[in-house]
C-alpha positions, 0 to 999 in steps of 0.5 A: 509238218509236224505230223511228218517229223513225228512219224520219223522220231523227232530229235528235240532240243530242249533248252533248261532243265528247269520244271517246265522243261523236264515235264515237256521233255518226259512227255516227249520221250514216251511219244517216241522222240529223241529228247536231248536237254541243254542246261548251262548249270550243273544239276536240274530244277531250275529255281528248285533248288536245295541249300545243305549245311552241317547237317539243315536243309533248305528249299531255296525255291517253291516251299509248298505244292499247290494243286499237286494233280498236275504232276501227278498227271504227268506219273500216270502219262510217263510211267508206271509208278504214280507219284506218291510211289516216287515221293511222299506228298504230306497235306499241309495243316493248317494251310497257313496261319496268319498274322496281321498288321493288328496282331489278330491271328488265324489258322485256317484248316486246308481245304475246307471252307466250312473249317476256313468260315468257322476259324475266321468268325472266331478270330475275327467276329462275324461276319468275317466267315461269312463274307470269306465264303461268299468270295470263295464261292465266287471265285470258284465262278471266276475259276469255272470260266477260266480254268480250261483256256486260261490253263488247258488249252494252248493260247489261241488267236483269240486270246483277246477274249481272255484279257476283255472279259472279266471273269469275277462276277459281278455282285449286288449292293443293297444301298445302290440297289445294283450290282457292282463288278470289282475290277481289282483285288483291291476293289474286292477287298474294299467293296465285298470283303470291308475288313482289312484283315480280310483284304490282307488276306486276299491280297497276300495271294497276289503279293505272293507272286509280286502283283500289285493288288491295286491293278491287278484283276479280281480274277486274281480271285482263282489264286486264294480259291486254288489253294483253297479248292484243291490244298496245300501239299509239302513233299518230304525231303524237301521240295528239291525231291519233286524235281529229283523224282521228274528228272529220273523219270527223265531218265527213265523215258531215256531223255539225255542230259548234257550240263554245263552247256550253254546255249548262246544261239537257236539255229534257223532255216527256211523259217524253221528252227533246225537246231541250236548252237553252244557258247563253245560254237558246237552245233546240234542239229534238232527237227523241233527247240524248246526253249525258255520264254524270253524273260528266264534268259535265252531270248527265243529268236535274238542273241545277247544278253537280257536287259535285267527287267523293269517292274517284275518281281524276285524273291529275298529268302533268308535260311535260318538254322536255329538251335531248339525243337520245333515246337509240338503244333507249330504251323508249316507255314506262317504268313506275316502280313506288314504292318505297312501295306502302303508303304510296302506298295508304293516300295514294290509297285512306285515308280522308283521300286525298292526293298519294303522297310516293312514287308510281308514275310512267309516263314515256314517251318517244316515238321521235316527230320530230312531238313535238321541234324537231329529233334533239338534243332530246326530249320526255317525259311523266310520270303519276301518279295523284292524288285528283281535285280534289287541289291540286298544289304543286311539291313533288308535281311534283318527287317525279314527277321524282325518280321518273323520274330512277331510270328516266332517269339525269341527267333532271333536268339536261337539263331546258329547261323543264317544263309542270305539267297538275293534276286541276284542268286536267282538269276544265277541259277535260273537265267531270269534277267535280275532274277526275276520271278514269273506270276501266274497267268491271269485272264482280264486286265486287256491280257497284260497278265497273260504270257505268250503263247507255247507257239511261236513265229518260227516253225518248230520252236517252242517256248516252255516254263514260267514266262510263256503261256500259263506263267509261272509257279510249280503247277503252271510250268508242269502245264506248260510242259504238257502243251508244248508236249501236245503242240509236238507231238499233236501239230496245230490241231491240239487242243488241250488235256481232255 
């Protein structure tokens, strides 16, 4: 059926203009299809938004780009201009500065194992660097074992192979005279890293996606490995510039956009998706429909509202307009680790999730003149994980600012004004119930952290974006768009990128 439709230049309805949807639309249009994107809000980009006031500019969604190769591939495959001709990519160095609970600090260089080992040894004492370096070697093994089936191929019917197997290798234990396989990130920290600061460094990569290190599989070691191996990047002018560039690539490939158009129903006929119905009752026919995953707004095959998710993470973001210039040598990103990690875990992942009183806070301080009115001011973004649907109070915002002041002395005295972005804002902008933010797909753990396949039980209906395979994050959104495009263009025989 897919091949017959492709031969006739299929009409494709894409629901939503998030990054996964945009990448799918651009690829499908290049393949010769007539693509129309229906977006309920008045703009594109999903969570990749910008807030501007008084000459200050802030990213309100992702602030950095890991694995830029995903978007480089998109631009190569959809036109003559490469990504770097459309946006200015800057490698962030140091990759991050970390402030630990005991006051110890370390700045980790970008994409340099030797540099990271040396920095950790200098800051934490030997053999901390070597332990982290050995961990990265094992994390690479987990990456090599899972990269293709988890990220570059559709989720096949035999997905249980990914669910059952723990790809993170076992480690010899001298005292036990045998190997021991860590099942969770917490066990990796306790058994292999054996330093609370290294453990916080490891678990912070899971916490950033709202994952509980106590139950998150050891396969999540691929998250710090990706950052280490492929570097951390920033888009000059803010990450919104990436969304703009992808949107413009869609327009150049004659993708049609209809903003302010809420899709309320996916139309079916004879067991196949045949179009969409808009909120005003208008019906738009299509040969294929590309929709967001069910947790991101529109259910794949049902009408009505989506209930707020239970136990899923969201984000609290505080935008600070500061008087005073950004000091020379300031790190772009600083992670201020919680002084009460157990309390933070219990708040976020306990039986009654709540906003942590003493959260881990990410502080973004980009060196970007485009984001400030002049050199005598600075734009700073604070972010922390909170439960989806959480009500945010002034005390929660003050807690973020107080934590950030451990990394930015005198911060509160420099504040001109602040803007708060809550889970409710994320829900309004992305359609995700409760403002939930999806995590990347991970292997093992019985498949608990895999996401639904891009193909669905309804022929002609495919799902894209963070709530579909391979999960959340900017790179993963781009990967989902490539997978959906491949499944529509090549049909069920599609086996992923080569």
